[in-house]
Every structure is written in C-alpha cells, then in structure tokens.
C-alpha positions in Angstrom: 5.7 26.3 22.6 2.1 27.6 23.0 -0.2 25.7 25.2 -2.5 25.2 22.3 0.2 23.5 20.3 1.1 21.5 23.3 -2.6 20.2 23.5 -2.8 19.4 19.9 0.6 17.4 20.2 -0.6 15.7 23.3 -3.7 14.6 21.5 -1.9 13.6 18.4 0.5 11.4 20.4 -2.3 9.4 22.3 -4.4 9.2 19.2 -1.3 7.4 17.4 -1.9 4.2 19.2 -5.7 4.0 18.5 -7.7 3.4 15.1 -8.1 6.5 13.1 -11.8 6.4 12.8 -12.5 5.8 16.4 -10.2 8.3 18.1 -8.1 10.0 15.3 -9.0 12.7 13.0 -12.8 13.2 13.8 -12.2 13.2 17.4 -9.3 15.5 17.1 -11.3 17.9 14.9 -14.0 18.2 17.5 -12.2 18.0 20.6 -9.6 20.8 19.6 -11.7 23.0 17.5 -10.8 25.8 19.8 -7.1 25.6 19.1 -7.8 25.2 15.4 -9.8 28.6 15.5 -6.7 30.3 17.0 -4.6 28.9 14.3 -6.9 30.0 11.4 -7.1 33.3 9.7 -9.8 35.5 11.3 -12.2 35.3 8.3 -12.4 31.7 8.4 -15.2 29.9 10.3 -13.9 27.2 12.4 -17.3 25.3 12.6 -17.8 25.6 8.9 -14.3 24.3 8.3 -14.7 21.5 10.6 -17.9 20.4 8.9 -16.4 20.6 5.4 -13.3 18.7 6.5 -15.2 16.0 8.2 -17.4 15.5 5.1 -14.4 15.5 2.8 -12.8 12.8 5.3 -15.9 10.5 5.1 -16.3 10.7 1.4 -12.9 9.1 1.0 -12.6 6.1 3.1 -8.8 5.5 2.6 -8.3 8.5 4.5 -9.3 6.7 7.6 -6.0 4.6 7.0 -3.8 7.6 7.1 -2.0 9.2 10.1 -4.7 11.3 11.5 -2.1 13.9 12.3 -1.3 14.4 8.6 -5.1 14.7 7.8 -5.3 17.3 10.7 -2.4 19.2 9.3 -3.6 19.3 5.7 -7.1 20.6 6.9 -5.4 23.5 9.1 -3.0 24.3 6.0 -5.9 24.4 3.7 -7.8 26.7 5.9 -4.8 29.0 6.3 -4.6 29.3 2.7 -8.4 30.1 2.5 -9.2 27.0 0.4 -12.1 24.7 1.2 -11.4 21.0 0.8 -13.9 18.9 -0.8 -16.9 19.3 -3.1 -16.1 22.9 -4.0 -12.9 21.7 -5.8 -10.8 24.4 -4.2 -8.6 21.6 -2.5 -8.7 17.9 -1.9 -7.4 15.6 0.9 -5.7 12.7 -0.9 -4.2 9.8 0.8 -0.7 8.7 -0.3 0.2 5.6 1.7 -0.2 6.5 5.4 -0.1 10.2 4.7 -2.7 12.7 3.8 -1.7 15.2 1.2 -3.3 18.5 0.5 -3.7 18.8 -3.3 -5.0 22.3 -4.5 -7.6 22.3 -7.4 -7.6 24.6 -10.3 -10.4 26.7 -8.8 -8.3 27.0 -5.7 -5.4 28.3 -7.5 -7.6 30.9 -9.5 -9.1 32.0 -6.2 -5.6 32.6 -4.5 -4.4 34.4 -7.6 -7.5 36.8 -7.4 -7.1 37.2 -3.7 -3.7 38.7 -4.2 -5.5 42.0 -5.4 -3.2 42.2 -8.3 -5.2 39.8 -10.6 -8.6 41.0 -11.6 -9.6 37.9 -13.5 -8.2 34.5 -14.3 -9.8 31.5 -16.2 -9.0 28.3 -18.3 -10.9 27.0 -21.1 -10.8 23.6 -23.1 -10.8 23.9 -26.9 -12.7 21.2 -28.9 -12.3 20.2 -32.4 -15.3 21.8 -33.8 -14.7 25.3 -32.0 -13.2 28.1 -34.0 -9.8 28.8 -32.4 -7.1 31.4 -33.5 -3.6 32.0 -31.8 -1.5 34.9 -32.8 1.9 35.5 -31.3 4.7 37.9 -32.0 4.6 41.7 -31.2 0.9 41.7 -31.1 -0.3 38.5 -29.4 -3.9 37.6 -29.5 -6.1 34.7 -28.8 -9.6 34.2 -30.2 -11.9 31.2 -29.2 -15.7 30.7 -30.4 -17.1 27.5 -29.0 -19.6 25.9 -31.4 -23.0 27.0 -31.0 -26.3 25.2 -31.1 -29.5 26.5 -32.8 -30.6 29.9 -31.3 -27.0 30.9 -30.3 -26.8 28.8 -27.2 -23.6 26.9 -26.5 -23.5 23.4 -28.0 -23.1 20.3 -26.0 -19.6 18.8 -25.4 -20.5 15.9 -27.6 -21.5 18.2 -30.4 -18.3 20.2 -30.0 -16.3 17.1 -30.3 -13.0 15.9 -28.4 -10.7 18.2 -26.6 -7.8 19.3 -28.8 -6.1 21.8 -26.4 -6.5 24.3 -23.5 -5.6 27.8 -22.6 -5.6 30.2 -19.7 -6.0 34.1 -19.5 -5.0 36.3 -16.7 -6.1 40.0 -16.3 -4.0 42.2 -14.2 -5.0 45.2 -12.1 -3.5 47.6 -14.5 -5.6 46.3 -17.3 -2.8 44.3 -19.1 -3.7 40.5 -20.1 -1.4 37.6 -20.5 -2.2 33.9 -21.6 -0.9 30.6 -22.3 -2.0 28.0 -24.7 -1.2 24.2 -25.2 -2.3 21.5 -27.4 -3.7 18.4 -26.0 -0.5 16.5 -26.8 1.6 19.1 -24.7 -0.8 18.7 -21.8 -0.6 14.8 -22.1 3.2 15.2 -22.0 3.0 16.9 -18.8 0.6 14.5 -17.5 2.8 11.7 -18.3 5.7 13.1 -16.6 3.9 13.7 -13.3 4.8 11.3 -10.4 1.2 10.9 -9.3 0.1 9.7 -12.8 3.0 7.4 -13.2 2.3 5.7 -9.7 -1.3 5.3 -10.6 -0.4 3.6 -13.9 2.4 1.5 -12.1 -0.3 0.2 -9.6 -3.1 -0.1 -12.2 -5.2 2.5 -10.4 -7.4 5.3 -11.6 -5.8 8.9 -11.4 -7.8 12.1 -11.6 -6.5 12.3 -15.2 -8.6 9.2 -16.0 -11.7 10.6 -14.4 -11.4 14.3 -14.8 -9.4 15.0 -17.7 -10.9 18.3 -18.6 -10.4 19.9 -15.0 -6.8 18.5 -14.8 -5.9 20.0 -18.2 -7.3 23.4 -17.1 -5.4 23.1 -13.9 -2.1 22.4 -16.0 -2.8 25.6 -17.9 -3.6 27.5 -14.8 -0.3 26.4 -13.2 1.6 27.3 -16.2 0.0 30.8 -16.3 0.8 31.5 -12.6 4.6 31.5 -13.5 4.1 34.7 -15.2 1.6 36.3 -12.5 2.6 38.1 -9.6 2.3 35.5 -6.6 1.1 35.9 -3.1 2.7 33.8 -0.4 -0.5 31.8 -0.3 -0.4 31.1 -4.0 3.2 30.2 -3.9 2.6 27.9 -1.0 -0.2 26.2 -2.9 2.0 25.7 -6.0 4.5 24.2 -3.8 2.1 21.8 -2.2 1.0 20.7 -5.6 4.7 20.2 -6.9 5.3 18.0 -3.6 2.2 15.7 -3.9 3.1 12.6 -2.2 6.0 14.0 -0.4 4.7 17.0 1.5 5.4 15.6 5.0 3.2 18.3 6.5 2.7 18.1 10.3 0.8 20.1 12.7 3.5 21.9 14.3 5.0 23.4 11.0 1.6 24.3 9.7 0.6 26.2 12.8 4.0 27.8 13.0 3.8 28.7 9.5 7.2 27.2 8.6 6.1 25.2 5.5 7.8 27.5 2.8 8.1 26.7 -0.9 11.4 26.7 -2.8 11.4 29.4 -5.4 13.9 29.9 -8.4 15.2 33.5 -7.7 15.6 34.1 -11.4 12.3 32.8 -12.8 10.0 33.0 -9.8 9.0 29.6 -10.5 8.2 27.2 -7.6 10.6 24.3 -7.6 10.2 20.6 -6.7 11.7 19.6 -3.2 13.1 16.5 -4.9 15.0 18.5 -7.4 18.9 19.1 -7.1 18.1 22.2 -5.1 18.5 20.0 -2.1 21.8 19.5 -0.2 23.2 15.9 -0.1 22.1 15.5 3.4 18.6 16.7 2.6 18.4 14.3 -0.3 19.3 11.6 2.1 16.9 12.6 4.7 14.1 12.7 2.1 15.1 9.2 1.2 15.0 8.0 4.8 11.6 9.5 5.2 10.1 7.7 2.1 11.8 4.5 3.3 10.1 4.7 6.6 6.7 5.7 5.3 6.3 3.6 2.2 9.2 0.9 2.1 12.1 -0.1 0.1 10.5 -0.3 -3.3 9.0 3.2 -3.2 12.3 4.6 -1.7 14.2 3.4 -4.7 12.9 6.2 -6.7 14.6 8.8 -4.1 18.0 7.2 -3.8 20.5 9.9 -4.1 23.4 9.4 -6.6 25.8 10.8 -4.1 27.2 8.7 -1.2 25.6 9.4 2.2 27.8 12.2 3.9 29.9 11.0 7.0 30.8 13.6 9.6 34.4 13.0 10.8 34.3 16.2 12.9 34.7 15.4 16.6 32.6 17.2 19.0 34.1 19.9 21.3 34.5 19.2 25.1 31.5 21.5 25.8 29.3 19.9 22.8 30.2 16.4 24.3 29.2 17.5 27.7 25.9 19.1 26.4 25.1 15.9 24.4 25.8 13.6 27.7 23.6 16.0 29.7 20.8 15.6 27.1 21.1 11.9 27.0 20.9 11.8 30.8 17.8 13.9 30.8 16.1 11.9 28.3 16.9 8.5 30.3 15.5 10.3 33.4 12.3 11.0 31.6 11.9 7.5 30.1 12.7 6.0 33.5 9.9 8.4 34.9 7.3 7.3 32.3 8.0 3.6 33.0 7.1 4.2 36.7 3.7 5.7 36.0 0.6 3.7 36.7 -2.1 5.7 35.0 -2.4 7.3 31.5 -3.0 10.6 33.1 0.3 10.5 35.1 2.0 9.3 31.8 0.6 12.4 29.9 1.9 14.7 32.6 5.4 13.4 32.4 5.3 13.5 28.5 3.8 17.1 28.7 6.5 18.3 31.0 9.2 16.7 28.6 7.8 18.8 25.6 8.7 21.9 27.5 12.2 20.9 28.2 13.4 18.6 25.2 14.2 19.4 21.7 12.0 18.0 18.9 14.7 15.3 18.1 14.7 14.3 21.7 11.1 14.1 21.8 11.2 11.7 18.8 13.4 9.4 20.7 10.9 9.2 23.8 7.9 8.8 21.9 8.4 5.1 21.2 8.9 4.6 25.1 5.7 6.6 25.5 3.7 4.4 23.3 5.0 1.4 24.9 4.3 2.7 28.4 0.6 3.6 27.4 0.2 0.1 26.0 1.4 -1.5 29.2 -0.8 0.6 31.4 -3.9 -0.1 29.3 -3.2 -3.8 29.2 -2.1 -4.0 32.8 1.0 -5.4 31.7 3.6 -4.1 34.3 6.3 -6.6 33.3 6.6 -5.3 29.9 9.9 -3.6 30.6 11.4 -6.0 32.8 
C-alpha cells in the first residue's frame, strides 16, 4: 500500500468520527491535495479540481450529510475520467442516503466519446412539434431536422417551436461514417419511468432531474443509447457503468486510486450491464443486499433481496487454513489490545497505521470499530469505557 493511500485512509478514519462539514470532505480536500495530485492524470490541475469540487459540494447542502470518504472518492474518480463536477454539467455529485454518487452528464459522455480519438463529433437534439423532422430507415438511412425559424431566419424560441415530441443523437466517426438513434417522447418517458432514480423520487414525493431538466435528461438518454454503437474507451465505459449503477456505486478511495472500479460489459453486444442484474453470483447478490441494508435500512433493501437462498459453505478449512485463521485472529486481538492501552490520539494513530501494513482489508474493517471507540474514549478522557 502506497504511503499516499495510507495517509488518505488514516485521514478518512479520523474524519469518520467528526461532522462532515467541520472536518470531513473540505478538510480532506485541502489537507491531502498533494496525494490527490499524484492520483490524477497529468493533464488535470489539482488546484482547479479542488476548487470546482468544493464549489459543487457547497452548492448541494445534502452532501454534507454524506460520508466524506464517498464524496472524496467521487471527486477523484471524476478527475481520473477527465470530467469536471458541477456547473459545467460534465458530472454531478449526487447524495443517495449517506453515500455520494458520481453521475456523468450528457455533455460529459460526449466529451469522453470525443476524447477516444475515434469519434469526431457527437451531439443530441430535441425535436419540437412545429419543427420539420423526417426519418428514413432501411438500406439508405437518413435523418433530417429543420427547427422552426423566426423572422430573418433566426431560430425560433422554444415556446414558438412547441412541446418536445422526440429526441435524436448523431455520431460521426473518424473514418467519416455516421450513425444515429432517434426516439419519440413516449419511448424516452418509458426509459425514464423504468429508472430506479426516478422511481425512488416518485416514491418519496421528491423532484428528480427529469422534473427540473427534462430536455437535458432526454438528450442524455439518446447519447447513452448511441454510445452502445460507438467504439468505447475505458473512460467512457466506466462513465456508463457509473451511470447504470447510480445509487449503488459503492465507490471508495482505495478502489478509485487503484483503478479497480471496472464496468461489467456484455461480451456479445459491448453494452455496459447493471451490477444488479443476473450477471452477479448468488454470493455477490447477497453481498449487495447486505451493503444496501447497512447503508439504507430494511425497507430499501427489500428491492435487492435475492430470490435464491443465501449460500452456506459446508467445507471445513484445512489444518493449515485453520492455523492461519487462528494466527490472524490472534494478531487482530493483539492490535486491538495495543489500541486500548494508548493514551493519546497520536499514539492510537501510530498503532492503526502499523496495522494497515500487516492486516488485510477485512481484518482492518474488524478493528475499525475498536479504533473509533478508543479515539472517543481518549477525547472524552473516559479510560473506563472498556472495563
């Protein structure tokens, strides 16, 4: 594990016991800007990224209620993709319960398609009822769109053009070939109605982006559909996967810095698949259910309950495996005992940092609760908390 990653994880653990606004994401962003810079592509300016991220964070007060580590991970992931969060519309930091999710915008998807070097141009448009629109399929496909014009040949206003009746998206490849997709408004609304984010918003009587920004969301739907037929860079595939898994991305700092977040892609169609689909093993489905249960509660977790019973392993560990497990448990117990004997936060952090170098991630999760309890005891001067 790199020293930079150790520093970030150490900061994350300490920040977990304090309010997010006071000592969470903004403090982490400033304090570990150097580590962030080393995790970013060379063409990304860490100072600019930090300013944009902090502005986006403060414009959405609900992000202050999220685990700061998830906000931190989303910002780094966005920067690695080369997308700016916030007002530019390339990507957005969106709170889902206590977790921050990175949601690419349609302008971000278009940017990543162009950045691949294989797509010369890509764009989406809304068709309104007073426009002229002609679609021809078959052996010689063609699409013609003439928006209504005002006197003098200038574009008419949206009010003059009328209500939106459909959308289309066009891609121009490096070899000069073109491809497009077109959908009526009813088709786009059917996709909207099937999205988990829109369903959740309606269930809890909240506004969704579809309510406030219908046209940009419609364009994004068409761009996503078009991307299925375009050559995809790893960055575009990752962005599509993030969008597919909105609300259940489970991004963390380690995976983002290591680059281990990877999309699941259908080998035949090249389409990015949802993590919640049947492409997960039974154990993975139950792991996903357990994660949602822990993050959001039993009611939300009902939607993720696997139909197949939880697998039970009857295999007995070998003698060597049993010995290794016992040794690991003994080591964990010694580290927990050492943490309980510390008198200062600095000494406690030293013990935990040492543990990061010798324990697995699963074992670190076990001692994390003890770490927090010890820190709370030290800060409160409550030495009898563990008696």
